[in-house]
C-alpha positions in Angstrom: -26.3 -2.9 -0.6 -30.0 -3.6 -1.2 -32.2 -3.2 1.9 -33.8 -6.4 3.2 -37.2 -4.8 3.6 -37.4 -4.0 -0.1 -36.4 -7.5 -1.1 -39.0 -9.0 1.3 -41.8 -7.0 -0.3 -41.2 -8.5 -3.7 -40.9 -12.0 -2.2 -44.2 -11.4 -0.3 -45.9 -10.8 -3.7 -44.5 -14.1 -5.0 -45.5 -16.0 -1.9 -49.0 -14.5 -2.0 -49.4 -15.5 -5.6 -48.6 -19.1 -4.8 -51.3 -19.0 -2.0 -54.2 -19.8 -4.3 -56.7 -20.6 -1.6 -55.9 -17.3 0.3 -55.2 -19.2 3.6 -51.8 -17.9 4.1 -50.1 -21.2 3.3 -48.1 -22.6 0.4 -47.1 -26.2 -0.4 -43.6 -27.3 0.4 -42.9 -28.3 -3.2 -43.8 -24.8 -4.4 -41.5 -23.3 -1.7 -38.7 -25.4 -3.0 -39.1 -24.0 -6.5 -39.4 -20.5 -5.2 -36.3 -20.9 -3.0 -34.3 -22.3 -5.9 -35.3 -19.4 -8.2 -34.4 -16.9 -5.5 -31.0 -18.4 -5.1 -30.4 -18.4 -8.8 -31.2 -14.8 -9.5 -29.4 -13.6 -6.3 -26.3 -15.7 -7.1 -26.5 -17.7 -3.9 -25.5 -21.5 -3.7 -28.8 -23.4 -3.3 -28.8 -26.0 -0.5 -32.0 -28.2 -0.8 -30.9 -30.3 2.2 -31.1 -27.2 4.4 -34.7 -26.7 3.3 -35.6 -30.3 4.1 -33.9 -30.0 7.5 -35.7 -26.8 8.3 -39.2 -28.1 7.4 -38.6 -31.8 8.4 -41.6 -31.8 10.8 -44.0 -30.5 8.1 -43.3 -33.2 5.4 -45.2 -32.2 2.3 -48.0 -30.2 3.9 -48.6 -26.5 3.3 -46.3 -24.0 5.0 -47.2 -20.6 6.3 -45.4 -17.3 5.6 -44.3 -17.1 9.2 -42.8 -20.6 9.0 -41.0 -19.8 5.8 -39.6 -16.5 7.0 -36.8 -17.9 9.4 -35.5 -20.1 6.5 -35.6 -17.1 4.1 -33.7 -14.9 6.5 -31.1 -17.5 7.5 -30.3 -19.3 4.3 -31.0 -16.7 1.6 -31.2 -13.1 2.7 -28.2 -13.4 5.1 -26.0 -14.5 2.2 -27.0 -11.8 -0.3 -24.2 -9.9 -2.0 -24.5 -6.6 -3.7 -23.3 -7.9 -7.1 -26.6 -9.5 -8.2 -29.0 -8.0 -10.7 -31.9 -6.7 -8.7 -34.0 -6.1 -11.8 -33.9 -9.8 -12.7 -34.9 -10.5 -9.0 -37.9 -8.2 -9.3 -38.7 -9.7 -12.7 -38.9 -13.2 -11.3 -41.2 -12.2 -8.4 -43.3 -10.1 -10.8 -43.7 -13.0 -13.2 -45.1 -15.2 -10.4 -47.6 -12.6 -9.1 -49.0 -10.4 -11.9 -50.9 -12.9 -14.1 -53.6 -13.6 -11.5 -54.0 -10.0 -10.4 -54.1 -7.7 -13.4 -54.4 -7.5 -17.2 -52.6 -4.8 -19.1 -54.7 -5.1 -22.3 -57.3 -2.6 -21.1 -54.6 -0.1 -19.8 -52.6 2.6 -21.6 -49.3 1.0 -20.5 -47.5 -2.2 -21.5 -46.5 -5.0 -19.3 -42.9 -3.7 -18.9 -44.3 -0.3 -17.7 -46.7 -2.1 -15.3 -43.7 -4.0 -13.9 -41.9 -0.7 -13.3 -45.0 0.8 -11.5 -45.1 -2.4 -9.4 -41.4 -1.9 -8.3 -42.1 1.8 -7.5 -45.1 0.7 -5.4 -42.9 -1.7 -3.4 -40.4 1.1 -2.8 -43.1 3.6 -1.6 -45.4 1.2 0.2 -45.6 1.0 4.0 -43.5 -1.5 6.0 -46.4 -3.6 7.0 -48.3 -6.5 5.5 -50.5 -6.8 3.4 -48.6 -4.2 1.4 -50.5 -0.9 0.8 -49.6 2.6 -0.2 -51.0 5.7 1.7 -52.5 8.7 0.0 -49.5 10.9 0.7 -47.2 8.5 -1.2 -49.7 8.3 -4.0 -49.6 12.1 -4.3 -45.7 12.0 -4.3 -45.8 9.4 -7.1 -48.3 11.4 -9.2 -46.1 14.5 -8.8 -43.0 12.6 -9.8 -44.7 11.3 -12.9 -46.0 14.7 -13.8 -42.5 16.2 -13.5 -41.0 13.4 -15.5 -43.5 13.8 -18.3 -43.3 17.6 -18.2 -47.0 17.9 -18.7 -50.0 19.3 -16.8 -52.3 17.2 -14.7 -55.8 17.6 -13.3 -55.4 18.7 -9.7 -59.2 18.9 -9.2 -59.5 15.2 -10.0 -56.7 14.3 -7.6 -58.3 16.4 -4.8 -61.6 14.6 -5.4 -59.9 11.2 -5.5 -58.0 12.1 -2.3 -61.2 13.1 -0.5 -62.8 9.8 -1.5 -59.9 7.8 -0.1 -60.0 9.8 3.1 -63.8 9.2 3.4 -63.3 5.5 2.8 -60.3 5.4 5.2 -58.6 3.0 2.8 -55.2 2.6 1.0 -54.3 1.2 -2.4 -52.7 -2.1 -3.3 -50.1 -2.6 -6.0 -52.6 -3.7 -8.6 -54.9 -0.7 -7.9 -51.9 1.6 -8.3 -51.0 0.0 -11.6 -54.6 0.4 -12.8 -54.7 4.0 -11.6 -51.5 4.9 -13.5 -52.4 2.8 -16.5 -55.7 4.5 -17.1 -54.0 7.9 -17.1 -56.8 9.2 -14.8 -54.9 12.5 -13.9 -53.1 13.2 -17.2 -54.0 13.7 -20.8 -50.9 12.1 -22.4 -50.2 9.4 -25.0 -48.8 6.0 -24.3 -45.2 6.9 -25.3 -45.1 9.9 -23.0 -46.5 8.0 -20.0 -44.0 5.1 -20.7 -41.0 7.6 -20.7 -42.2 9.2 -17.5 -42.6 5.8 -15.7 -39.1 4.8 -16.9 -37.5 8.0 -15.6 -39.1 7.6 -12.1 -38.1 3.9 -12.1 -34.5 4.7 -12.9 -34.4 7.3 -10.1 -36.2 5.4 -7.3 -35.3 1.8 -8.1 -32.0 1.9 -10.0 -30.6 4.9 -7.9 -30.0 6.9 -11.1 -29.7 10.5 -9.8 -28.8 12.1 -13.1 -27.7 11.0 -16.6 -26.8 12.7 -19.9 -24.1 13.2 -22.6 -20.8 15.1 -21.7 -17.3 15.3 -23.1 -14.5 13.5 -21.1 -10.7 14.0 -21.4 -8.7 10.9 -21.7 -5.8 10.0 -19.4 -3.4 8.6 -22.0 -4.1 10.3 -25.3 -5.5 13.5 -23.7 -8.3 13.6 -26.4 -11.9 14.6 -25.7 -14.6 11.9 -26.3 -18.3 12.1 -25.9 -19.7 9.7 -23.3 -23.1 8.9 -21.7 -22.7 9.5 -17.9 -24.9 7.9 -15.3 -24.7 9.2 -11.7 -25.6 7.0 -8.7 -25.1 7.6 -5.0 -21.7 6.0 -4.9 -20.4 6.1 -8.5 -20.4 8.0 -11.8 -20.3 5.5 -14.7 -19.8 6.4 -18.4 -20.8 4.4 -21.5 -20.4 4.6 -25.2 -24.1 5.7 -25.7 -27.3 5.8 -23.7 -28.3 2.2 -24.3 -25.8 1.3 -21.5 -24.5 -1.8 -23.4 -20.8 -1.0 -23.3 -19.4 0.6 -20.1 -16.1 2.5 -20.6 -15.3 3.2 -17.0 -16.5 4.2 -13.6 -15.6 6.9 -11.1 -16.0 5.7 -7.5 -17.2 8.4 -5.2 -16.4 8.5 -1.5 -15.9 11.1 1.2 -12.3 11.9 0.0 -13.6 13.0 -3.4 -14.4 16.6 -4.4 -15.7 18.4 -7.5 -14.6 21.8 -8.7 -15.3 24.2 -11.6 -12.6 24.9 -14.1 -12.1 27.9 -16.5 -12.4 27.4 -20.2 -9.3 26.0 -22.0 -8.1 24.1 -25.0 -11.2 25.3 -26.9 -13.5 23.5 -24.3 -16.1 25.3 -22.3 -18.3 24.5 -19.2 -15.4 22.5 -17.6 -15.3 20.9 -14.2 -13.0 18.3 -12.5 -13.7 15.4 -10.2 -10.7 14.8 -7.9 -10.4 11.3 -6.5 -7.5 10.0 -4.3 -5.9 8.0 -7.2 -6.7 10.3 -10.2 -8.7 13.2 -11.5 -11.3 13.4 -14.3 -11.9 16.5 -16.5 -15.4 16.8 -18.0 -17.0 19.3 -20.3 -20.8 19.9 -20.0 -23.0 21.1 -22.9 -23.9 24.4 -21.3 -23.5 26.3 -18.0 -26.8 25.2 -16.6 -26.0 21.5 -17.1 -22.5 22.1 -15.6 -24.0 23.6 -12.5 -26.6 20.8 -12.1 -23.9 18.1 -12.4 -21.7 19.8 -9.9 -24.5 20.3 -7.3 -25.7 16.7 -7.7 -22.2 15.2 -7.4 -21.6 17.4 -4.3 -24.8 16.2 -2.8 -23.7 12.5 -3.2 -20.3 13.2 -1.6 -21.9 15.0 1.3 -24.4 12.1 1.9 -21.4 9.7 1.8 -19.6 11.9 4.4 -22.6 11.8 6.7 -23.1 8.1 6.2 -26.7 8.6 4.9 -28.7 6.7 2.2 -29.5 7.9 -1.3 -31.5 11.1 -1.6 -34.8 9.5 -2.5 -34.5 7.0 0.4 -33.8 9.9 2.8 -36.8 11.7 1.4 -39.0 8.7 2.0 -37.8 8.4 5.6 -38.5 12.1 6.1 -42.0 11.7 4.7 -42.7 8.8 7.0 -41.4 10.6 10.0 -43.6 13.6 9.1 -46.6 11.4 8.8 -45.9 9.8 12.1 -45.5 13.2 13.8 -48.8 14.4 12.2 -50.6 11.2 13.3 -49.2 11.7 16.9 -50.4 15.3 16.9 -53.8 14.3 15.6 -54.0 11.6 18.2 -53.1 14.1 20.9 -55.7 16.5 19.6 -58.3 13.8 19.5 -57.5 12.8 23.1 -57.7 16.5 24.1 -61.1 16.8 22.4 -62.2 13.6 24.2 -61.1 15.1 27.5 -62.9 18.3 26.9 -66.0 16.5 25.8 -65.9 14.3 28.9 -65.5 17.3 31.1 -68.4 19.0 29.4 -70.6 15.9 29.8 -69.6 15.7 33.5 -70.6 19.4 33.9 -73.9 18.6 32.1 -74.6 15.8 34.5 -73.8 18.0 37.5 -76.2 20.6 36.2 -78.9 18.0 35.7 -78.4 16.8 39.3 -78.6 20.4 40.5 -81.8 21.0 38.5 -83.3 17.9 40.0 -82.4 19.0 43.5 -83.9 22.4 42.9 -87.1 20.9 41.5 -87.3 18.6 44.6 -86.7 21.6 46.9 -89.3 23.6 45.1 -91.8 20.7 45.3 -91.1 20.4 49.0 -91.5 24.1 49.5 -94.9 24.0 47.7 -96.1 21.0 49.8 -94.9 22.8 52.9 -96.8 25.9 51.9 -100.0 23.9 51.5 -99.5 22.3 54.9 -98.8 25.6 56.5 -101.8 27.2 54.9 -104.0 24.3 56.1 -102.6 24.5 59.6 -103.0 28.3 59.6 -106.6 28.1 58.4 -107.3 25.5 61.1 -105.4 27.1 64.0 -105.4 30.8 63.0 -107.3 32.0 65.9 -105.7 29.8 68.5 -102.1 29.8 67.5 -100.9 33.3 66.7 -97.6 32.6 68.1 -97.4 29.7 65.8 -98.2 32.1 63.0 -95.3 34.2 63.8 -93.1 31.2 63.9 -94.4 30.1 60.5 -93.6 33.6 59.2 -90.1 33.2 60.3 -89.9 29.7 58.8 -91.3 31.1 55.6 -88.6 33.9 55.5 -85.9 31.3 56.0 -87.3 29.2 53.2 -87.4 32.2 50.9 -83.8 32.9 51.7 -82.9 29.3 51.0 -84.8 29.5 47.7 -83.0 32.7 46.7 -79.7 31.1 47.7 -80.5 28.1 45.6 -81.5 30.4 42.7 -78.2 32.2 42.9 -76.3 28.9 42.9 -78.4 27.8 39.9 -77.6 31.0 38.0 -73.9 30.5 38.8 -74.0 27.0 37.4 -75.8 28.2 34.3 -73.1 30.9 33.8 -70.4 28.2 34.1 -72.2 26.2 31.5 -72.4 29.1 29.1 -68.7 29.8 29.7 -67.9 26.1 28.9 -70.0 26.4 25.7 -68.2 29.6 24.7 -64.8 27.8 25.3 -66.0 24.9 23.2 -67.0 27.2 20.3 -63.7 29.1 20.6 -61.9 25.8 20.4 -63.9 24.8 17.3 -63.1 28.2 15.7 -59.4 27.8 16.5 -59.4 24.3 14.9 -61.2 25.7 11.9 -58.6 28.6 11.6 -55.8 26.1 11.9 -57.2 23.9 9.1 -57.8 27.0 6.9 -54.2 28.2 7.7 -52.9 24.7 6.6 -54.9 24.9 3.4 -53.6 28.5 2.7 -50.1 27.3 3.4 -50.5 24.4 0.9 -51.9 26.8 -1.7 -49.0 29.2 -1.2 -46.5 26.3 -1.5 -48.2 25.2 -4.8 -48.2 28.8 -6.0 -44.5 29.2 -5.2 -43.6 25.9 -6.9 -45.5 26.9 -10.0 -43.9 30.4 -10.0 -40.4 28.8 -9.6 -41.2 26.4 -12.5 -42.3 29.3 -14.7 -39.2 31.3 -13.7 -37.0 28.3 -14.6 -38.8 27.9 -17.9 -38.3 31.6 -18.6 -34.7 31.5 -17.7 -34.1 28.5 -19.9 -35.9 30.3 -22.8 -33.8 33.4 -22.3 -30.6 31.3 -22.1 -31.6 29.6 -25.4 -32.2 33.0 -27.0 -28.8 34.2 -25.7 -27.1 31.1 -27.1 -28.8 31.6 -30.5 -27.6 35.2 -30.6 -24.1 34.1 -29.8 -24.2 31.4 -32.5 -25.5 34.0 -35.0 -22.8 36.5 -34.0 -20.1 33.8 -34.3 -21.5 32.7 -37.6 -21.6 36.3 -38.9 -18.0 36.9 -37.7 -16.9 33.7 -39.4 -18.6 34.7 -42.7 -17.0 38.2 -42.4 -13.5 36.7 -42.0 -14.1 34.3 -44.9 -15.1 37.3 -47.1 -12.0 39.2 -46.0 -9.9 36.2 -46.9 -11.5 35.8 -50.3 -11.1 39.6 -51.0 -7.4 39.3 -50.1 -7.0 36.3 -52.3 -8.7 38.1 -55.2 -6.5 41.2 -54.6 -3.4 38.9 -54.7 -4.7 37.3 -57.9 -5.4 40.8 -59.4 -1.9 42.0 -58.5 -0.4 38.8 -60.0 -2.5 39.3 -63.2 -1.4 43.0 -63.4 2.2 41.9 -63.0 1.7 39.3 -65.7 0.1 41.8 -68.0 3.0 44.2 -67.4 5.4 41.4 -68.2 3.5 40.5 -71.4 3.5 44.2 -72.4 7.3 44.4 -71.9 7.8 41.2 -73.8 5.5 42.5 -76.6 7.4 45.8 -76.8 10.7 43.9 -76.8 9.4 41.6 -79.6 8.3 44.6 -81.7 11.7 46.2 -81.2 13.4 43.0 -82.2 11.1 42.7 -85.2 12.0 46.3 -86.3 15.7 45.4 -85.9 15.2 42.3 -88.0 13.2 44.3 -90.6 15.9 46.9 -90.8 18.6 44.2 -91.1 16.5 42.5 -93.8 16.1 45.7 -95.7 19.8 46.5 -95.5 20.6 43.0 -96.6 18.1 43.3 -99.6 19.6 46.6 -100.6 23.1 45.3 -100.2 22.2 42.2 -102.3 20.6 44.3 -105.0 23.6 46.5 -105.1 25.9 43.6 -105.4 23.7 42.0 -108.1 23.9 45.3 -110.1 27.6 45.4 -109.7 28.0 41.7 -110.8 25.7 42.3 -113.8 27.6 45.3 -114.9 30.9 43.6 -114.4 30.0 40.4 -116.2 27.9 42.2 -118.8 25.0 39.7 -118.4 21.6 40.9 -119.3 18.8 38.7 -118.1 15.5 38.6 -119.8 12.4 39.3 -117.8 9.9 36.5 -118.2 6.4 36.1 -116.9 6.7 34.8 -113.3 4.6 32.4 -111.2 1.4 33.7 -109.7 2.2 32.2 -106.3 3.9 34.4 -103.7 7.3 35.4 -104.7 10.2 33.8 -102.9 13.7 35.1 -102.7 15.7 32.0 -103.7 18.7 33.6 -105.1 20.6 33.6 -101.8 19.8 30.2 -100.2 16.9 28.3 -98.7 16.5 30.6 -95.7 15.2 33.5 -97.8 11.4 34.1 -97.6 8.7 36.5 -98.9 6.8 39.2 -97.0 3.7 37.0 -96.7 5.7 34.2 -95.0 7.3 36.8 -92.8 3.8 37.9 -91.6 2.7 34.3 -90.9 5.8 33.7 -88.9 5.3 36.9 -86.9 1.7 35.8 -86.0 2.8 32.3 -85.0 5.6 33.7 -82.9 3.1 36.1 -81.0 0.7 33.2 -80.4 3.5 31.1 -78.9 4.4 34.0 -76.6 0.8 34.4 -75.4 0.5 30.6 -74.8 3.8 30.6 -72.7 2.6 33.6 -70.7 -0.7 31.9 -69.9 1.1 28.7 -68.9 3.2 30.6 -66.5 
């Protein structure tokens, strides 16, 4: 639920923008339009009759902020629900107020960045009107922007600027803060970096985004792992398709019954943790161990705040800063009152000393006059009044004793004055030592924060180097395994080739043996044929004449078409070997 004080600050800017004459009053027609716009963006039914009834005695005249406030609280703010878009509400109030107060053309930021700085100002400003921001909150804003931009800033400039504000005893308005940030007075960054830093601080302070980033989430039905963009707020953990936040896939509602725990690596996933809710549990995988620990700690902080019934972390931090400032102001007030009391006591002692000095001077003057009178009387009556002379001597001794006594009292008063002056100097030295101690403590805090930042940076760098070494080792191991697999495959191929070669050798030897058998059979058949021819020739007594033969290769045609010459036999042998080789290669 949005706090009413934060909504009233934005409405105050819109009301002040409508007050053109700066008299603290706005016409009734303008308030009607403002009320209608507020009801529209805050999703509240608008009732114009209620406005007329509330201001029926004022007719169409101007209305003050104090007169409009009861209507605003009763008919608008009391009906506000938490489901309206607060950014649209701020946009509407910003549109009414910024055009007459600032121009972004001369600044390093665009209008949208100026709007975000305006919203941040409303969040950090004091709860009094007109709205201003104190120097401590300005320092907090500068530090947040510096952390968001991850860049250095000029501390010397800020110290000088802070001293100037203390000397003027003034605070900054919203438009002065926008101009201060837009000129990039304390940083040396470009427009894009400054815009990204403003957007990150805006999301954290205004939209309650405590942490966001990509992680893997395990599904409930298919049990598959999907990358999602997670956004953590004080009461929920939402996840989207990507970081543009256009399509929300789900939301994990956080309450005091939830808990978050770390899980061991499993299913090939590392950096696992689980969020246990009353109805279901969610398993999530972070990108590395550092991100996993950060997410677990942040979610645990949200659950603890919900258990304690506290606000979001940055709102709690704002309240603590305000309480600290109030305590410091009270202590400073007490110290000022104590100094005033000491100064008043010192002045009172000074007045007493002055009165005593006057009395001593008067007594001394009276003693001198009395001495003159005595001398005159003694000179006139020396001879006749010896007894009076003795009496005068006694009176003189008494007067001298009184003067000595008065001198002693004066010395005592002067000693008391010196003691008071010493006490006053000691008090000043104590105050100076306290101020120096505070400065030394602030310097030590800054040094410690800088050392912590450097240590975190070194740790991150070492972790990145360790991750790189692990990736290189895993890549080398994968390449080694791949080479082993290739070597085994080649050995298998070599063994298969050797077996094929042995098979071909055996087939070749078998073919040669078969060829030799066929040759022997052929030779025996030729011899047998020649023998039978000779026997038939002798028997029949036929004598054949030998005639010149053809030059072509001789063919044996006497015993059927299957007979062939030696040349044809050689050709057939070569063709048969080529077919065997071709069959072996095909296999």
